[in-house]
C-alpha positions, 0 to 999 in steps of 0.5 A: 539494420534489418535482416533484409538490409543485411541480406541485400549486402551479400555477395556470392562466391562459388566454391567448387559445385557449391556457393557461399554468400557473404558480406564484405565491408571496410578496408584494412587487415581482414577479419572473418566472423563465423556464426553458429547454429541456427543463425547466419551472418546476420548474427553479427550485424550490430558489430559490422559497422564499428569493425568495418571502420578500421578493418576489412570485415568478411562474414560468410554464411556457412554452407547449408546455412543462411543464404549459402547453398542449401541444396541437399546431399552434402557434408555439413560437418564442421570439418567440411565447413573448415575446408569450405572456409579455407577455400572461400578465403582463397577465392576472395583473396584473404591469405590470412585473417583474424578469425572470430567464431561463435557457437559452431563457428567457434568449432570451425575456427578451432579447426582452422587454427589447428589444421589450417594455421597459416590462415589464422593471424588471430583467434577469438572464440565466443561461446564456442562449441569445443571438447564434448560440450555439444550439441545441446539436447534441443539441437539433437532433437531437432536433428532427428531425421524424422523432424523433416516429416513431422514438423512443418517449416512454420512449426519448426521455426516456432519451436526454434524461436522458443528454444533460442530465447533462453540464450539471451539475457534479456527478452529478444524482440520478435523482429530479431528472432525472425531475422536470425531464423529468416533463411529457414522459414521455407521447407527447403530452409527447414530441411537444410537446418535439420541436416545441419543439426544432424551433421554436428559431431563431437568427435571433430572437436575432441580429435583436435584437443592434442593440437590446441597446445600448438596454436600460435595465433594470439587468442582471446576467449570471450564468454557470457557468464550466464550462457545456459547452453555452453557453460563458462567452464568450457571457456576457462578450459580453452583459455587454459589449453591454448598457450597465452590465451586470455579469457574475458567474462561478459557479465549479464550475457548469455549465449548470444553475447554479441547481441546481449552486450554488443558495445562491450564485445566490440570494444574487446574485439577492437582492442584485441585486433590491434594488439592492445591489452586491456586490464585482464580479468584474474587468470585461471590458476589451475586447469578447470574441469569441464566434465 
């Protein structure tokens, strides 16, 4: 599916004075998939058809990302993103859902599970921001306020493409990278992405650490064994800190596991969504050190 085909499927929900673009397909128990930075809902395009065969799959673009509202002058932090997703779920009639988050979307999912627990029936964290593992240096540099003045949109996208390539186990196609970055090729898109990077705040994952032990939703942690941005030790720590959580290591996968290993990730997700427990990997027997 091309990014243009995916974008043509998007709907719009107004949330106060902002709006969220989202894709919704399938029927059944709802599943919400949350992307990270610098992507958008298109990140999940390879998983959409198989998941929608048995579930109501809803994929929003976080505010400030993708084709959601990118006007300037609003809070884009993960705390605000969690509040916006809560309001969006109410708007589109999702009382409770399985929430699957990647990267920054994983941080949003963690805040939903700890601060809006009634929204989360099941929780899956895929190479997620957590603790003080983020933001990575490349994103910090991109988020410098002077970036919007120093770099044209075209130059910014070229630099972002180069940085993203290390997040894949195999060489991603230019078409794929172009699709993941398509919403940001204009000056408005570039500025919005810079603002998104500036908004990243480690305190908003650190402050919920004491709440992780209260998460009651069944939890699955999927992690690329070769992730260069968020090493697997953070996935191990999440699996230790969240009661009953299971960790599955995805071999030959880096940060973008849903693209590196889409079939394997989809199988694990479908098993998890219906409550089937595949043979588990060896459990973490001691609290891992993520420092």
